[in-house]
C-alpha positions as CSV (number, residue, x, y, z in Angstrom):
1,X,86.3,104.8,-14.2
2,X,86.3,105.4,-10.6
3,X,89.3,104.7,-8.5
4,X,89.3,101.6,-6.4
5,X,85.8,100.4,-7.2
6,X,86.0,96.9,-6.0
7,X,83.7,94.4,-7.5
8,X,83.1,90.7,-8.0
9,X,83.2,91.5,-11.7
10,X,79.9,91.2,-13.2
11,X,79.4,94.9,-13.3
12,X,82.9,95.8,-14.6
13,X,83.1,96.4,-18.4
14,X,86.6,95.3,-19.6
15,X,87.9,97.1,-22.7
16,X,91.5,96.8,-23.7
17,X,93.4,98.7,-26.4
18,X,94.9,96.6,-29.2
19,X,98.4,97.4,-28.0
20,X,97.5,96.2,-24.5
21,X,96.0,93.1,-26.2
22,X,99.3,92.3,-27.9
23,X,101.1,92.7,-24.6
24,X,98.6,90.4,-23.0
25,X,99.2,87.8,-25.7
26,X,102.9,87.9,-24.8
27,X,102.0,87.4,-21.1
28,X,99.8,84.4,-21.9
29,X,102.5,82.7,-24.1
30,X,105.7,83.4,-22.2
31,X,109.1,82.7,-23.8
32,X,112.7,81.9,-23.0
33,X,113.2,85.1,-21.2
34,X,110.4,84.7,-18.7
35,X,110.0,82.2,-15.9
36,X,106.9,80.7,-17.6
37,X,106.2,79.3,-20.9
38,X,102.8,77.9,-22.2
39,X,102.7,75.3,-25.0
40,X,100.0,75.5,-27.5
41,X,98.1,72.8,-25.7
42,X,98.5,74.7,-22.4
43,X,97.3,78.0,-24.0
44,X,94.1,76.2,-25.3
45,X,93.6,74.8,-21.8
46,X,93.9,78.3,-20.3
47,X,91.2,79.7,-22.5
48,X,88.9,76.9,-22.0
49,X,89.4,77.0,-18.2
50,X,88.3,80.7,-18.6
51,X,85.1,79.6,-20.3
52,X,86.1,80.4,-23.8
53,X,84.5,77.7,-25.9
54,X,85.4,76.3,-29.3
55,X,88.8,78.2,-29.5
56,X,90.3,75.2,-31.3
57,X,94.0,74.4,-31.4
58,X,96.8,76.8,-31.8
59,X,97.5,77.3,-35.5
60,X,100.8,78.9,-36.5
61,X,102.9,80.8,-34.0
62,X,101.6,80.9,-30.5
63,X,101.8,84.6,-30.0
64,X,100.1,85.5,-33.3
65,X,97.3,83.0,-32.7
66,X,96.6,84.3,-29.3
67,X,96.6,88.0,-30.3
68,X,94.2,87.2,-33.2
69,X,91.9,85.4,-30.8
70,X,91.9,88.2,-28.3
71,X,91.2,90.7,-31.0
72,X,88.2,88.6,-32.3
73,X,86.7,88.8,-28.9
74,X,87.8,92.3,-27.8
75,X,84.1,93.4,-27.5
76,X,83.2,90.5,-25.3
77,X,83.7,92.0,-21.9
78,X,82.8,88.9,-19.9
79,X,85.2,86.8,-21.8
80,X,88.1,89.1,-21.3
81,X,87.1,89.4,-17.7
82,X,87.2,85.7,-17.1
83,X,90.4,85.4,-18.9
84,X,92.2,88.0,-16.7
85,X,91.0,86.2,-13.6
86,X,91.9,82.8,-14.9
87,X,95.5,84.1,-15.8
88,X,95.9,85.2,-12.1
89,X,94.2,82.1,-10.6
90,X,96.4,80.1,-8.3
91,X,94.9,76.9,-9.7
92,X,96.9,77.7,-12.9
93,X,100.1,77.5,-11.0
94,X,99.8,74.6,-8.6
95,X,103.3,73.6,-8.9
96,X,105.0,77.0,-8.8
97,X,103.4,79.9,-7.0
98,X,106.4,82.1,-7.7
99,X,105.5,81.9,-11.3
100,X,102.0,83.2,-10.5
101,X,103.4,86.0,-8.5
102,X,105.5,87.2,-11.5
103,X,102.6,86.9,-13.9
104,X,100.2,88.8,-11.7
105,X,102.9,91.6,-11.2
106,X,103.3,92.0,-14.9
107,X,99.5,91.6,-15.6
108,X,98.9,94.5,-13.1
109,X,101.6,96.6,-14.7
110,X,99.9,96.2,-18.0
111,X,96.3,96.7,-16.7
112,X,97.2,99.9,-14.8
113,X,97.2,102.0,-18.0
114,X,93.7,100.8,-18.7
115,X,92.5,101.4,-15.2
116,X,92.1,97.9,-13.9
117,X,93.9,95.8,-11.2
118,X,93.8,92.1,-10.1
119,X,93.8,91.5,-6.4
120,X,92.8,88.6,-4.2
121,X,90.1,88.1,-1.7
122,X,89.5,84.7,-0.1
123,X,92.4,83.2,-2.1
124,X,90.6,84.0,-5.5
125,X,91.5,86.8,-8.0
126,X,89.0,89.5,-8.4
127,X,89.2,92.7,-10.7
128,X,88.7,96.2,-9.6
129,X,88.8,99.5,-11.5
130,X,91.0,102.4,-10.6
131,X,92.2,105.6,-12.2
132,X,94.2,104.8,-15.3
133,X,97.9,105.5,-14.5
134,X,101.4,105.2,-15.8
135,X,102.5,104.8,-12.1
136,X,102.7,101.1,-12.3
137,X,101.9,98.9,-9.2
138,X,105.3,97.1,-9.5
139,X,107.0,100.4,-8.7
140,X,105.5,100.3,-5.3
141,X,105.0,96.6,-5.0
142,X,104.2,95.3,-1.6
143,X,106.2,92.5,-0.1
144,X,105.0,89.1,-1.1
145,X,103.7,86.7,1.6
146,X,105.8,83.7,1.5
147,X,104.9,82.2,4.8
148,X,101.8,80.1,5.4
149,X,99.6,81.0,8.3
150,X,98.9,77.2,8.8
151,X,102.6,76.8,9.6
152,X,102.6,79.6,12.2
153,X,99.1,79.5,13.9
154,X,98.5,76.6,16.0
155,X,94.7,76.3,15.3
156,X,93.6,75.8,11.7
157,X,90.3,77.6,12.0
158,X,91.9,80.6,13.6
159,X,94.6,80.6,10.9
160,X,91.9,80.7,8.2
161,X,90.2,83.6,9.9
162,X,93.4,85.6,10.1
163,X,94.1,84.8,6.5
164,X,90.6,86.2,5.6
165,X,91.4,89.4,7.5
166,X,94.7,89.8,5.7
167,X,92.9,89.4,2.4
168,X,90.2,91.9,3.6
169,X,92.9,94.4,4.6
170,X,94.3,94.2,1.0
171,X,90.9,94.7,-0.5
172,X,90.4,97.8,1.8
173,X,93.9,99.2,0.8
174,X,93.3,98.8,-2.9
175,X,89.8,100.3,-2.6
176,X,91.1,103.4,-0.8
177,X,89.8,102.5,2.7
178,X,93.2,103.2,4.3
179,X,92.0,103.5,7.9
180,X,90.1,100.3,7.7
181,X,93.1,98.5,6.1
182,X,95.5,99.6,8.9
183,X,93.1,98.5,11.6
184,X,92.6,95.1,9.9
185,X,96.4,94.7,9.7
186,X,97.0,95.6,13.2
187,X,94.4,93.0,14.2
188,X,96.2,90.3,12.1
189,X,99.5,91.1,13.8
190,X,97.9,91.0,17.2
191,X,96.1,87.6,16.5
192,X,99.1,85.8,15.1
193,X,101.6,87.0,17.9
194,X,99.1,86.1,20.6
195,X,98.7,82.6,19.2
196,X,102.3,82.2,18.9
197,X,102.9,83.5,22.4
198,X,100.4,81.1,23.8
199,X,101.7,78.1,21.9
200,X,105.3,78.9,23.2
201,X,104.3,79.7,26.8
202,X,106.0,77.3,29.3
203,X,106.3,79.1,32.5
204,X,105.3,82.3,34.4
205,X,102.0,84.2,33.9
206,X,100.0,83.9,30.7
207,X,101.1,86.2,27.9
208,X,99.1,89.4,27.5
209,X,97.0,89.9,24.5
210,X,98.0,93.6,24.2
211,X,99.7,94.3,21.0
212,X,102.6,96.3,22.5
213,X,103.4,93.6,25.0
214,X,103.3,91.0,22.2
215,X,105.6,93.1,20.0
216,X,108.0,93.4,22.9
217,X,107.9,89.6,23.5
218,X,108.5,88.9,19.9
219,X,111.5,91.2,20.1
220,X,112.9,89.5,23.3
221,X,112.5,86.1,21.8
222,X,113.9,87.2,18.4
223,X,110.9,85.8,16.6
224,X,111.0,88.9,14.3
225,X,113.9,90.9,12.9
226,X,114.7,94.2,14.8
227,X,113.9,96.4,11.9
228,X,110.4,94.9,11.6
229,X,109.9,95.3,15.3
230,X,110.6,99.0,15.1
231,X,108.0,99.5,12.4
232,X,105.6,97.2,14.2
233,X,105.3,99.7,17.1
234,X,104.4,102.3,14.5
235,X,101.6,100.0,13.3
236,X,100.5,99.5,16.8
237,X,99.9,103.3,17.1
238,X,98.0,103.3,13.8
239,X,95.9,100.4,14.8
240,X,94.7,102.4,17.7
241,X,92.7,104.5,15.3
242,X,90.1,102.0,15.8
243,X,89.1,104.4,18.6
244,X,87.3,107.2,16.9
245,X,88.0,109.8,19.6
246,X,91.7,109.1,19.3
247,X,91.6,109.8,15.6
248,X,89.7,113.0,16.0
249,X,92.0,114.2,18.8
250,X,95.1,113.4,16.7
251,X,93.6,114.7,13.5
252,X,95.2,112.0,11.5
253,X,94.0,109.8,8.7
254,X,96.2,107.1,7.2
255,X,97.1,107.4,3.4
256,X,98.3,104.9,0.8
257,X,101.9,105.1,1.9
258,X,100.9,104.4,5.5
259,X,99.1,101.3,4.5
260,X,101.9,100.1,2.3
261,X,104.2,100.4,5.3
262,X,101.7,98.5,7.5
263,X,101.3,95.8,4.9
264,X,105.0,95.3,4.6
265,X,105.4,95.2,8.3
266,X,102.9,92.4,8.8
267,X,103.8,90.3,5.8
268,X,107.5,90.6,6.8
269,X,106.7,89.6,10.4
270,X,104.8,86.5,9.0
271,X,107.7,85.6,6.9
272,X,110.1,85.9,9.8
273,X,107.9,84.0,12.1
274,X,107.6,81.0,9.8
275,X,111.4,80.8,9.5
276,X,112.2,81.4,13.2
277,X,109.6,79.0,14.5
278,X,110.3,76.2,12.1
């Protein structure tokens, strides 16, 4: 498998070891030690929502039934693919997104050893391939976005556009396009701060749309925590790599750790903004 080969899924063949299928069965069922638990009826509904037809009702213990069903269809790549995506689908967790976050984190830890990962684009899960590794994503998990851009940005259409850019930045990151990811993240930070500055402007000259000025304004108004502000200036400098000559002159190319820092800066800033502007 090639590292970071993003795809909508139809061209990705899903093959899972029997031990992985057993752990997947645990993840589907849940128990008293996890923040989620699926009843037999809910398990059947999950498979049906994933397009698995005629699975019947759970017979016997939940975990054994699910594991047996998974083994029966272990050669059906499309079925396994649809199940993985449905397991991560926000529509499965309408009442508790924290549960979804927990499930997806555990799912990606499990899939890492097989060379797969679930990420999000446009609010929907998608599967990518990567180099199989024991270095689980959870060990370097990015900060989770708690805030809603709809609560921060005054214009709904602009908010959706910025959320799409944030999703695209994540896809770029996970696909190994680190320079593109950093540039996209810098644009999200600029767009959000400029919208907030305009909405809060009451006197004097109009706020500048330059990212440095916007970061300084956010620090002055205490919209964002100081530690986030410090790293935001680093992000601003990296965002300037959008100018090819600057990148050539500095001889610098962002790597995975750089994007992780940039992602955490932007998400932390968004989480801060929702709290301070409420």
